[in-house]
KEMISE-62732 format. One record per atom (N, C-alpha, C): residue number from 1; residue in one letter; z, x, y. Coordinates in pm, 1 decimal. Atoms other than C-alpha are relative to their C-alpha. Example, Ala and Ser with C-alpha at 12.3 -4.5 7.8 and 13.67 -1.06 7.14 Angstrom:
pos / code / Z / X / Y
1 / A / 0.0 / 89.0 / -119.0
1 / A / 780.0 / 1230.0 / -450.0
1 / A / 0.0 / 90.0 / 120.0
2 / S / -6.0 / -82.0 / -119.0
2 / S / 714.0 / 1367.0 / -106.0
2 / S / 73.0 / -77.0 / 109.0
! end
This chain:
pos / code / Z / X / Y
1 / M / 60.3 / -31.7 / -142.7
1 / M / 1820.9 / 963.8 / -75.4
1 / M / -143.7 / -45.7 / 13.2
2 / M / 130.7 / 47.1 / 0.4
2 / M / 1501.8 / 824.4 / -144.0
2 / M / -3.2 / -158.0 / 61.1
3 / K / -25.0 / 140.9 / -39.9
3 / K / 1655.9 / 468.2 / -90.2
3 / K / 37.2 / -12.2 / 139.8
4 / M / -20.5 / 1.2 / -128.8
4 / M / 1778.7 / 554.8 / 234.0
4 / M / -137.8 / 16.0 / 93.1
5 / M / 120.4 / 15.0 / -99.1
5 / M / 1447.1 / 667.6 / 355.6
5 / M / -114.5 / -111.2 / -18.5
6 / K / 80.0 / 129.4 / 4.7
6 / K / 1267.3 / 362.0 / 225.7
6 / K / 39.2 / -110.8 / 91.7
7 / T / -38.2 / 94.2 / -114.0
7 / T / 1507.4 / 172.9 / 438.0
7 / T / -30.3 / 33.4 / 144.7
8 / Y / -21.7 / -67.3 / -134.2
8 / Y / 1502.8 / 373.7 / 755.2
8 / Y / -162.1 / 8.2 / 37.3
9 / W / 116.3 / -19.0 / -46.9
9 / W / 1125.9 / 408.1 / 746.8
9 / W / -79.3 / -83.5 / 86.6
10 / P / 30.7 / 87.5 / -84.1
10 / P / 1021.0 / 67.6 / 907.1
10 / P / 64.1 / 47.2 / 162.1
11 / L / -72.1 / -9.8 / -132.8
11 / L / 1273.7 / 135.6 / 1187.4
11 / L / -60.0 / 138.3 / 75.6
12 / L / 53.0 / -125.2 / -93.1
12 / L / 1135.0 / 499.3 / 1263.4
12 / L / -128.9 / -11.6 / 27.6
13 / L / 141.3 / 32.4 / -39.5
13 / L / 785.7 / 373.6 / 1255.5
13 / L / 1.7 / -84.7 / 123.2
14 / L / -31.6 / 90.0 / -113.3
14 / L / 898.2 / 102.3 / 1495.6
14 / L / 28.5 / 77.9 / 139.8
15 / G / -35.8 / -113.7 / -82.2
15 / G / 1064.1 / 363.6 / 1713.0
15 / G / -108.8 / 65.9 / 54.5
16 / L / 118.8 / -100.9 / -51.3
16 / L / 769.0 / 583.2 / 1720.0
16 / L / -102.9 / -70.6 / 65.6
17 / A / 67.2 / 100.9 / -76.8
17 / A / 558.1 / 272.4 / 1815.2
17 / A / 21.5 / -8.7 / 124.2
18 / Q / -64.5 / 59.5 / -121.1
18 / Q / 779.9 / 180.1 / 2103.8
18 / Q / -24.9 / 124.4 / 90.5
19 / T / -3.2 / -124.3 / -77.4
19 / T / 790.0 / 549.1 / 2215.1
19 / T / -133.0 / 31.8 / 74.9
20 / T / 150.7 / 4.7 / -36.4
20 / T / 397.0 / 561.8 / 2223.3
20 / T / -51.0 / -88.0 / 102.9
21 / V / 24.4 / 85.8 / -123.9
21 / V / 352.1 / 231.5 / 2429.4
21 / V / 68.3 / 42.7 / 93.8
22 / L / -68.4 / -30.3 / -149.8
22 / L / 605.7 / 337.8 / 2683.9
22 / L / -69.2 / 106.8 / 59.2
23 / A / 87.9 / -124.8 / -62.9
23 / A / 438.4 / 684.9 / 2708.8
23 / A / -153.2 / -23.5 / 66.1
24 / A / 122.1 / 64.1 / -30.5
24 / A / 102.3 / 520.0 / 2738.2
24 / A / 12.5 / -76.8 / 156.2
25 / S / -25.8 / 88.6 / -123.1
25 / S / 227.8 / 277.3 / 3000.1
25 / S / 26.5 / 90.0 / 122.3
26 / I / -46.6 / -98.9 / -127.2
26 / I / 390.8 / 553.5 / 3217.7
26 / I / -131.6 / 62.9 / 33.8
27 / A / 118.9 / -55.9 / -18.7
27 / A / 47.2 / 741.2 / 3163.1
27 / A / -71.3 / -82.2 / 119.4
28 / A / 81.9 / 93.4 / -90.5
28 / A / -128.3 / 450.9 / 3306.0
28 / A / 25.6 / -31.8 / 118.5
29 / T / -37.6 / 6.2 / -162.2
29 / T / 71.9 / 400.8 / 3611.5
29 / T / 2.5 / 101.5 / 48.9
30 / L / 27.9 / -100.4 / -99.1
30 / L / 70.9 / 733.3 / 3715.6
30 / L / -146.0 / 22.5 / 46.6
31 / L / 117.9 / -22.5 / -14.5
31 / L / -301.8 / 733.5 / 3678.3
31 / L / -39.1 / -96.7 / 108.5
32 / L / 41.2 / 109.5 / -112.3
32 / L / -336.4 / 412.8 / 3891.1
32 / L / 70.1 / 48.2 / 144.6
33 / K / -51.2 / -41.4 / -122.0
33 / K / -107.1 / 581.4 / 4145.8
33 / K / -74.1 / 76.0 / 67.0
34 / V / 94.0 / -79.6 / -11.0
34 / V / -329.4 / 860.4 / 4162.0
34 / V / -111.0 / -34.6 / 34.6
35 / R / 134.3 / 82.1 / -29.5
35 / R / -634.9 / 660.3 / 4192.6
35 / R / 7.6 / -60.8 / 136.8
36 / I / -5.1 / 60.0 / -124.3
36 / I / -490.2 / 463.7 / 4471.1
36 / I / 40.8 / 78.3 / 119.2
37 / A / -42.8 / -108.9 / -67.5
37 / A / -347.9 / 774.7 / 4646.5
37 / A / -118.5 / 74.5 / 72.1
! end
């Protein structure tokens, strides 16, 4: 079990980072649209 966790941890972290970046870019785009409008 621990071996599997150790293997999947980097993938999980990478997925979390990508999700955070995606959410941040979407939020920034929405903010820009609100500022322009």
